[in-house]
Every structure is written in structure tokens, then in C-alpha cells.
C-alpha positions as semicolon CSV with decimal commas, in nm:
position;residue;x (nm);y (nm);z (nm)
1;M;1,378;0,083;-4,862
2;K;1,474;0,473;-4,839
3;Q;1,357;0,579;-4,474
4;E;1,321;0,948;-4,640
5;N;1,034;0,866;-4,842
6;W;0,790;0,713;-4,559
7;E;0,554;1,027;-4,509
8;W;0,431;0,887;-4,170
9;L;0,761;0,920;-4,040
10;R;0,864;1,261;-4,193
11;R;0,561;1,358;-3,995
12;L;0,658;1,206;-3,687
13;N;1,024;1,326;-3,684
14;A;0,885;1,687;-3,748
15;A;0,642;1,694;-3,454
16;S;0,798;1,826;-3,126
17;R;0,954;1,592;-2,858
18;K;0,619;1,613;-2,656
19;R;0,381;1,582;-2,929
20;R;0,614;1,258;-3,042
21;M;0,573;1,095;-2,665
22;A;0,180;1,182;-2,683
23;I;0,173;0,993;-3,043
24;V;0,358;0,684;-2,906
25;L;0,178;0,680;-2,567
26;L;-0,153;0,688;-2,751
27;A;-0,037;0,436;-2,961
28;R;0,056;0,224;-2,699
29;L;-0,271;0,249;-2,513
30;T;-0,481;0,178;-2,844
31;P;-0,556;-0,211;-2,813
32;L;-0,572;-0,240;-3,165
33;I;-0,192;-0,157;-3,261
34;P;0,032;-0,425;-3,242
35;S;0,313;-0,335;-2,978
36;G;0,564;-0,431;-3,246
37;V;0,452;-0,173;-3,514
38;V;0,480;0,114;-3,222
39;T;0,837;-0,028;-3,127
40;F;0,930;0,009;-3,492
41;A;0,797;0,363;-3,545
42;A;0,982;0,467;-3,257
43;A;1,292;0,326;-3,350
44;V;1,320;0,444;-3,704
45;S;1,220;0,809;-3,573
46;R;1,435;1,059;-3,387
47;M;1,269;0,951;-3,059
48;R;1,487;0,954;-2,751
49;F;1,531;0,622;-2,615
50;F;1,441;0,742;-2,200
51;D;1,122;0,930;-2,385
52;F;1,073;0,592;-2,561
53;I;1,118;0,389;-2,232
54;A;0,908;0,620;-2,026
55;V;0,558;0,614;-2,244
56;S;0,606;0,281;-2,330
57;V;0,590;0,211;-1,936
58;V;0,299;0,424;-1,896
59;G;0,136;0,295;-2,222
60;K;0,162;-0,069;-2,160
61;A;0,080;-0,067;-1,776
62;P;-0,291;-0,082;-1,809
63;S;-0,268;-0,390;-2,035
64;V;-0,049;-0,563;-1,836
65;A;-0,239;-0,494;-1,522
66;M;-0,560;-0,619;-1,711
67;E;-0,400;-0,947;-1,880
68;T;-0,254;-1,041;-1,531
69;M;-0,567;-0,974;-1,349
70;V;-0,783;-1,214;-1,634
71;G;-0,478;-1,475;-1,576
72;H;-0,506;-1,476;-1,207
73;D;-0,885;-1,514;-1,225
74;L;-0,874;-1,773;-1,519
75;I;-0,645;-1,970;-1,266
76;R;-0,840;-1,900;-0,945
77;L;-1,164;-1,921;-1,136
78;N;-1,365;-2,023;-0,801
79;E;-1,274;-1,708;-0,633
80;G;-1,226;-1,469;-0,911
81;Y;-1,515;-1,553;-1,158
82;P;-1,705;-1,234;-1,080
83;R;-1,440;-1,017;-1,183
84;L;-1,354;-1,218;-1,436
85;L;-1,702;-1,178;-1,596
86;V;-1,695;-0,799;-1,563
87;S;-1,373;-0,820;-1,740
88;L;-1,521;-0,979;-2,017
89;L;-1,798;-0,833;-2,043
90;F;-1,601;-0,494;-2,064
91;F;-1,398;-0,642;-2,323
92;V;-1,739;-0,711;-2,499
93;L;-1,847;-0,345;-2,463
94;L;-1,498;-0,202;-2,629
95;Y;-1,532;-0,439;-2,905
96;I;-1,867;-0,324;-2,979
97;L;-1,823;0,024;-2,928
98;F;-1,471;0,039;-3,175
99;R;-1,698;-0,163;-3,445
100;K;-1,975;0,065;-3,404
101;R;-1,759;0,367;-3,431
102;R;-1,578;0,237;-3,737
103;N;-1,848;0,167;-3,885
104;E;-2,008;0,498;-3,842
105;S;-1,669;0,683;-3,976
106;G;-1,722;0,496;-4,299
107;D;-1,427;0,288;-4,280
108;R;-1,609;-0,046;-4,358
109;R;-1,420;-0,344;-4,480
110;T;-1,606;-0,552;-4,718
């Protein structure tokens, strides 16, 4: 595999330092992109290590907080069920919105 032939990598490396950081941050915040894919892309690019660490900490914080909150509420179901229900409804709403948006953009999988 020759990395020079990867168009996405060429485009990422051609972007400015701030733009690369923004791309990785948005990828970290997007729940449907696996973390390993983001890490791989940053590792094979020209992204600086400190930049990667910084945007990863900021980008992963919301999902870590949400997962921790849901786990806490599952363990302490008697006292945490209202927040757990709100969290689950939020996840369902996000799923419906992402699915609807994908279908509207014509990116349907059959």
C-alpha cells in the first residue's frame, strides 16, 4: 500500500494546521465515525502529536461524559431513571435525525 496514492491523505496533508485540527475535531465529535479510523488518519498524516492529543481530548469529552452518565444511571437505576430516559430519548432523536438527513441527501443504502 502506497500512502502517496491516498487522495484523502493528500487532501488532509495539504490543509493548513488549523484546518487539520478542525477536521480531526469534527471527526471525533461525529458519533458514527469509529475512533480507530480517526486515530489512523491522524497517525498517517502530517498532523503534529500535540495537536492530535489536544483535539482528541476536546472531541472525546462529550461522548465520555455521556457514556459515564448513562453507565452511572444504569447502575443506580432507582435514582437515575429520569435522566436515563431523557438520555435514551435524546439518542433516539439523534438517530432519527441522522437517518432522515441521510435519506434526504440521497445517500440511501439498499
